[in-house]
C-alpha positions in Angstrom: -6.3 74.4 -33.7 -3.8 75.1 -36.2 -5.5 75.4 -39.4 -4.8 76.0 -43.0 -6.2 78.9 -44.1 -6.3 79.9 -48.1 -7.5 83.3 -49.9 -8.8 84.3 -53.2 -8.3 87.9 -53.4 -7.1 90.2 -55.8 -3.2 91.1 -56.5 -2.2 91.5 -52.9 1.2 93.8 -54.0 -1.5 96.0 -55.0 -3.3 96.7 -51.8 -3.6 99.8 -49.5 -2.5 97.1 -46.6 -3.5 100.4 -43.8 -6.7 99.7 -44.8 -7.6 96.5 -46.4 -9.7 94.0 -44.9 -8.6 91.2 -46.2 -5.5 92.0 -45.2 -6.4 92.3 -41.5 -7.9 89.0 -41.7 -4.7 87.6 -42.6 -2.9 89.1 -40.2 -5.2 87.5 -37.1 -5.0 84.2 -39.0 -1.2 84.6 -38.6 -1.3 86.0 -35.2 -3.4 82.8 -34.3 -0.5 80.3 -35.6 -2.6 79.4 -38.7 -0.7 79.0 -41.9 -1.6 80.9 -45.2 -2.0 80.4 -48.5 -2.5 82.4 -51.5 -4.0 82.6 -54.7 -5.9 84.4 -57.5 -8.5 84.2 -60.1 -6.7 82.7 -62.6 -5.3 79.9 -59.9 -8.3 77.7 -59.7 -9.1 74.4 -62.0 -11.1 71.7 -61.5 -9.5 68.5 -62.9 -12.6 65.8 -63.5 -14.5 68.0 -61.1 -12.1 68.0 -58.5 -11.0 71.4 -56.6 -7.3 72.6 -57.5 -5.5 75.8 -56.9 -2.3 77.0 -57.7 -1.3 77.9 -53.9 1.3 79.6 -52.6 2.9 79.9 -49.0 1.9 83.3 -47.6 3.3 85.4 -44.7 2.1 89.0 -43.8 3.4 91.4 -41.4 2.5 94.9 -40.6 5.2 96.8 -42.5 4.2 99.4 -45.1 7.4 98.8 -47.4 7.2 94.3 -47.0 4.1 93.4 -46.0 3.8 90.0 -47.4 6.4 87.4 -48.2 5.1 84.7 -51.1 6.5 81.5 -51.4 6.9 79.3 -54.7 3.5 78.4 -55.9 2.4 74.6 -56.6 -0.5 72.8 -58.0 -3.0 71.4 -54.7 -6.0 69.7 -54.2 -7.9 72.7 -52.2 -9.4 70.3 -50.1 -6.0 69.7 -48.3 -7.1 73.4 -47.1 -9.3 73.7 -43.9 -10.5 77.4 -44.5 -10.9 79.4 -47.9 -11.9 83.3 -47.6 -13.1 83.9 -50.8 -11.9 87.7 -51.2 -12.8 88.5 -54.8 -13.9 92.2 -55.3 -16.5 92.7 -57.8 -17.7 92.3 -60.7 -19.5 89.6 -59.8 -19.3 88.4 -63.5 -19.6 85.1 -65.3 -15.3 84.4 -64.3 -16.5 85.1 -60.3 -19.7 82.9 -61.2 -16.9 79.6 -62.1 -15.2 80.5 -58.9 -17.7 80.0 -56.7 -18.6 76.8 -58.8 -14.8 75.2 -58.4 -14.9 76.7 -54.3 -18.2 74.8 -54.2 -16.3 71.6 -55.1 -14.2 72.1 -52.5 -16.9 72.8 -49.9 -18.6 69.6 -50.4 -15.1 68.2 -49.8 -15.1 70.1 -46.0 -13.6 73.0 -46.8 -15.2 76.0 -45.3 -15.5 78.5 -47.6 -16.2 82.0 -46.2 -18.5 83.5 -47.6 -20.5 80.4 -48.8 -19.9 80.2 -52.8 -23.8 79.5 -53.6 -24.9 82.5 -51.7 -22.0 84.8 -53.0 -23.9 83.7 -56.5 -27.6 84.2 -55.6 -27.5 87.4 -53.3 -26.6 90.2 -55.6 -25.4 93.1 -53.5 -28.4 95.4 -54.6 -31.1 93.3 -55.7 -30.4 91.1 -51.8 -31.7 94.1 -50.0 -35.4 93.7 -51.4 -35.6 90.6 -49.5 -36.2 92.8 -46.8 -39.0 95.5 -47.9 -39.5 96.9 -44.4 -36.1 97.8 -44.4 -35.3 99.5 -47.7 -36.5 103.0 -49.3 -38.9 102.8 -52.7 -37.1 100.8 -55.0 -37.3 100.0 -58.8 -35.1 97.6 -61.0 -36.0 97.6 -64.2 -34.3 98.0 -68.0 -37.1 99.2 -69.1 -36.5 103.3 -70.0 -40.0 104.7 -69.6 -40.7 103.0 -65.8 -37.5 104.2 -64.8 -38.6 107.7 -65.9 -42.3 107.0 -64.3 -39.7 106.2 -61.1 -37.7 109.4 -61.0 -40.8 111.8 -61.7 -43.3 109.8 -58.7 -40.7 110.0 -56.2 -39.1 113.5 -57.5 -35.0 112.7 -56.9 -33.4 109.7 -57.1 -30.1 107.3 -57.2 -29.7 105.4 -60.3 -26.6 102.8 -60.2 -26.2 99.4 -62.1 -26.2 96.0 -60.3 -22.5 95.2 -60.3 -20.7 98.3 -59.7 -18.8 98.9 -56.5 -17.0 101.8 -54.8 -19.5 104.3 -56.0 -19.0 103.6 -59.5 -21.9 104.8 -62.1 -23.9 106.1 -59.2 -26.1 109.0 -61.0 -28.3 111.2 -58.3 -31.0 112.9 -60.5 -34.2 115.0 -60.3 -36.8 114.9 -62.4 -37.1 116.6 -65.3 -33.5 116.7 -65.9 -32.3 117.0 -68.8 -29.5 114.9 -68.3 -31.4 111.9 -67.3 -32.5 110.1 -70.9 -28.0 110.3 -71.0 -28.0 108.6 -67.8 -30.3 105.9 -68.6 -28.8 104.8 -71.9 -25.4 104.2 -69.9 -27.1 102.4 -67.2 -29.4 100.4 -69.6 -27.2 99.6 -72.5 -29.2 101.0 -74.8 -31.8 103.2 -76.1 -33.3 105.8 -73.3 -36.6 105.9 -74.5 -37.6 101.8 -74.7 -35.7 98.4 -73.0 -32.1 98.0 -72.3 -30.2 95.6 -72.6 -29.3 95.3 -68.7 -31.3 96.1 -65.3 -30.7 99.3 -63.5 -31.7 100.1 -60.2 -33.3 103.1 -58.9 -33.8 104.3 -55.0 -35.8 107.2 -53.8 -33.2 109.7 -52.7 -32.6 110.1 -49.1 -31.2 113.2 -47.8 -29.8 111.5 -44.8 -26.7 110.5 -47.0 -25.2 114.2 -45.6 -24.7 112.3 -42.4 -23.1 109.4 -43.7 -23.7 106.1 -45.7 -22.9 103.5 -42.9 -21.6 100.2 -43.2 -22.7 98.0 -40.4 -20.4 95.2 -40.7 -22.5 91.3 -39.3 -20.1 88.7 -37.9 -22.4 85.5 -37.9 -25.5 87.2 -37.8 -24.0 89.4 -34.7 -23.5 93.1 -35.3 -20.2 95.0 -35.1 -21.7 97.7 -32.3 -20.5 100.6 -34.2 -20.6 101.3 -38.1 -18.5 103.6 -39.8 -20.8 106.4 -41.4 -19.1 107.5 -44.8 -19.7 111.0 -45.1 -19.4 112.7 -48.8 -17.8 115.7 -49.4 -17.5 119.0 -50.9 -20.4 119.1 -53.8 -20.0 114.9 -53.7 -22.9 112.9 -53.3 -21.7 109.7 -52.6 -20.3 108.4 -49.4 -18.0 105.7 -50.5 -14.5 105.8 -49.2 -13.1 104.8 -52.6 -15.1 108.0 -54.2 -13.4 110.3 -51.6 -15.5 109.9 -48.6 -14.7 110.6 -45.2 -15.1 107.8 -42.6 -16.5 108.6 -39.3 -17.4 106.0 -36.5 -20.7 106.1 -34.9 -22.5 104.0 -32.4 -25.2 101.8 -34.3 -28.8 103.7 -33.6 -31.8 101.5 -32.4 -32.9 101.6 -36.3 -29.4 100.4 -37.4 -29.7 96.9 -34.3 -33.5 96.5 -35.5 -32.3 96.3 -39.5 -29.7 93.6 -38.4 -32.3 91.6 -36.7 -34.5 91.5 -39.6 -31.4 90.2 -41.7 -29.7 88.3 -39.6 -31.6 84.6 -39.4 -31.4 84.7 -43.2 -27.8 85.5 -43.4 -26.8 82.3 -40.9 -28.9 80.6 -43.0 -27.4 81.0 -46.6 -23.8 80.7 -44.5 -23.1 84.8 -45.1 -20.7 84.8 -42.2 -18.8 88.4 -42.5 -21.1 90.7 -44.3 -21.4 94.1 -44.8 -25.1 96.0 -44.2 -25.5 99.5 -46.0 -27.4 101.6 -44.6 -28.6 105.7 -45.0 -30.8 107.5 -42.4 -33.4 104.7 -41.9 -32.7 102.5 -44.8 -31.3 99.4 -45.6 -29.5 100.0 -49.0 -27.4 97.4 -49.8 -26.2 94.0 -48.7 -22.2 93.5 -49.2 -21.7 89.8 -48.8 -18.5 89.6 -51.9 -15.7 91.3 -50.2 -16.8 93.7 -47.2 -14.8 96.4 -46.0 -14.2 99.2 -43.4 -12.4 96.2 -40.8 -9.2 98.7 -40.2 -10.8 102.0 -39.9 -13.3 100.3 -37.1 -10.9 98.7 -35.4 -8.4 101.9 -35.4 -11.0 104.0 -34.4 -12.5 101.7 -31.5 -10.0 99.6 -30.5 -11.8 96.4 -31.7 -10.8 93.0 -33.5 -13.3 92.3 -35.9 -11.0 89.6 -37.6 -10.5 88.2 -34.4 -14.7 87.8 -33.8 -14.7 86.3 -37.1 -11.8 84.0 -36.9 -13.5 82.9 -33.6 -16.8 82.2 -35.6 -14.4 80.5 -38.3 -12.7 78.1 -35.7 -16.0 77.3 -33.9 -17.4 76.3 -37.7 -14.3 74.1 -38.8 -14.8 72.3 -35.2 -18.0 71.6 -35.9 -17.2 69.8 -39.3 -14.6 67.8 -37.9 -16.6 66.4 -35.0 -19.2 65.7 -37.4 
């Protein structure tokens, strides 16, 4: 089976190809003989309700000096593609939401969009985890500074973060009574530290097991990759995110990890979320990453895996099923 595979991503010329998960997917698609097609956020359009894209033919290779080649871009009906990999990084802002609406029109026309565009809109990466209360640490989401202060006092030490961040940006660790708490709340809430803010913030009880790493568990069509990447904070940093300087160490999944996946997987399948990253600290699920999960390259390199291959096995099965239907 030869497929036309499109990818919507941030500028490919700016990626770190040795670590980029989208690039791993593109390499796998090319190995399988699929044709590759590239477009960015500004390349989408709706013409009388029909989904179009300014699409460039793409070739990729494992060459740190010249890892991609783009041909001339042309406006085409997105329904000419078999698959679209939606790999635009957060923030999930208004423009991202509009992108999913264009891709949903392509999906209605028979294109397999990975991940499902409706679920990308519905499943905020911080809030979606709260749908599984047995899996999470004590958590409060609020615009009210007083409630967030009370939550901090109740639990003694918490992590505060915005609902739309990524890569560890905008995350604070704070203890009850810290003189910086009001300033943190002003920053996150976008308003007065003593009243209601303009935007939500999330507070989670601090999990000391972060010292052993914030584990990224990759889930392909509801099935976990058997190893997680534990992103271990370095030095005085409490954040394990690789973008914040964390060190990535592969570890086998624990029984608790597998139980968390089993709790979450049926809902992932129901929502068409074929490729997802669960973040687990200690015994607790902290986030469900659905937009552009990472860590494929690191796990492949440490354990001789081909996670993008697992994903494309699933994608090809889905396309075959759609064609038969």
